[in-house]
C-alpha positions as CSV (number, residue, x, y, z in Angstrom):
1,M,2.5,7.6,-11.4
2,L,2.5,11.1,-9.9
3,F,3.0,9.4,-6.0
4,Q,6.1,8.0,-7.3
5,M,7.7,11.4,-8.7
6,N,9.2,12.2,-5.2
7,M,11.4,8.9,-5.4
8,G,13.8,9.9,-7.9
9,P,15.0,13.2,-5.4
10,A,14.9,11.7,-2.5
11,L,17.1,8.8,-3.6
12,A,19.3,11.6,-4.9
13,M,19.8,13.1,-1.7
14,I,20.3,10.2,-0.3
15,Q,23.0,9.0,-2.7
16,T,24.7,12.8,-1.8
17,A,24.9,11.3,1.7
18,V,26.4,8.1,1.6
19,Q,29.8,7.4,0.8
20,S,29.9,5.5,-2.3
21,H,29.7,2.0,-0.9
22,Q,27.2,2.9,1.4
23,I,24.6,4.1,-1.7
24,A,23.1,0.1,-2.8
25,Q,22.4,-0.1,1.2
26,A,21.1,3.3,2.2
27,A,18.9,3.3,-1.2
28,S,17.4,-0.2,0.0
29,I,16.5,0.8,3.1
30,V,14.8,3.7,2.1
31,Y,12.6,1.4,-0.2
32,F,11.8,-0.7,2.7
33,F,10.7,1.4,4.8
34,T,8.7,3.5,2.3
35,N,7.1,0.3,1.5
36,L,6.6,-0.4,5.2
37,M,4.7,2.5,5.6
38,G,2.8,2.7,2.7
39,L,1.7,-0.7,1.6
40,G,1.5,-2.0,5.4
41,I,0.4,0.8,7.5
42,G,-1.1,2.7,5.2
43,L,-3.7,0.1,4.0
44,V,-4.5,-0.8,7.6
45,L,-4.7,2.4,8.9
46,V,-7.5,3.7,5.7
47,G,-9.5,0.3,7.2
48,I,-9.1,1.3,10.8
49,L,-10.1,4.8,10.0
50,N,-13.4,3.5,7.6
51,D,-14.8,1.3,10.9
52,V,-14.3,4.6,13.1
53,Y,-16.2,6.7,10.6
54,E,-18.7,4.1,9.6
55,S,-21.2,5.6,11.8
56,P,-20.9,9.5,11.2
57,F,-20.4,9.5,7.9
58,G,-22.4,6.0,6.6
59,D,-21.7,5.5,2.8
60,K,-19.2,8.3,2.7
61,S,-17.1,7.0,5.2
62,L,-14.2,5.5,3.0
63,S,-13.9,8.9,1.3
64,A,-13.4,10.4,4.5
65,A,-10.3,7.9,5.5
66,I,-8.4,8.0,2.2
67,S,-8.8,11.9,2.4
68,I,-7.1,11.6,6.0
69,V,-4.5,9.5,5.3
70,A,-4.1,11.9,2.4
71,L,-3.5,14.8,4.2
72,E,-0.2,13.6,4.6
73,Y,1.0,14.7,1.7
74,F,0.2,18.3,3.2
75,I,2.3,17.3,6.6
76,A,5.4,16.4,3.8
77,A,4.9,19.5,2.1
78,Y,5.4,21.5,5.3
79,Y,8.5,19.8,6.5
80,W,9.8,20.0,3.0
81,R,9.6,23.5,2.4
82,A,10.7,23.8,6.4
83,G,13.8,22.0,5.4
84,E,15.2,24.3,3.4
85,S,15.9,26.6,5.7
86,V,18.3,24.0,7.5
87,N,21.8,24.2,7.2
88,H,23.2,21.3,5.6
89,S,26.4,22.4,5.6
90,K,26.3,21.2,9.7
91,W,26.1,17.8,8.6
92,F,27.5,17.5,4.6
93,G,30.1,19.5,4.7
94,S,30.5,23.1,3.4
95,S,30.9,22.1,-0.1
């Protein structure tokens, strides 16, 4: 449940960035790519990393693979913090 806490602010930001007749389409595009990355690429990446780390980690290869994929949250937090310093009026107006 906690992993979905980011979707509210993300969709709110997208809804303020697009025109009113594009809100549903923008939200559907975000959900499409979120599911594509999370359910499609994420599971495959964990499986590949599990196979790669099987010889060095043995029985702990799955936990190593999941830990490496979970590092994306730290990378996302870095970009979120970096995004606070961006001049948003350049793209969204000076309001």
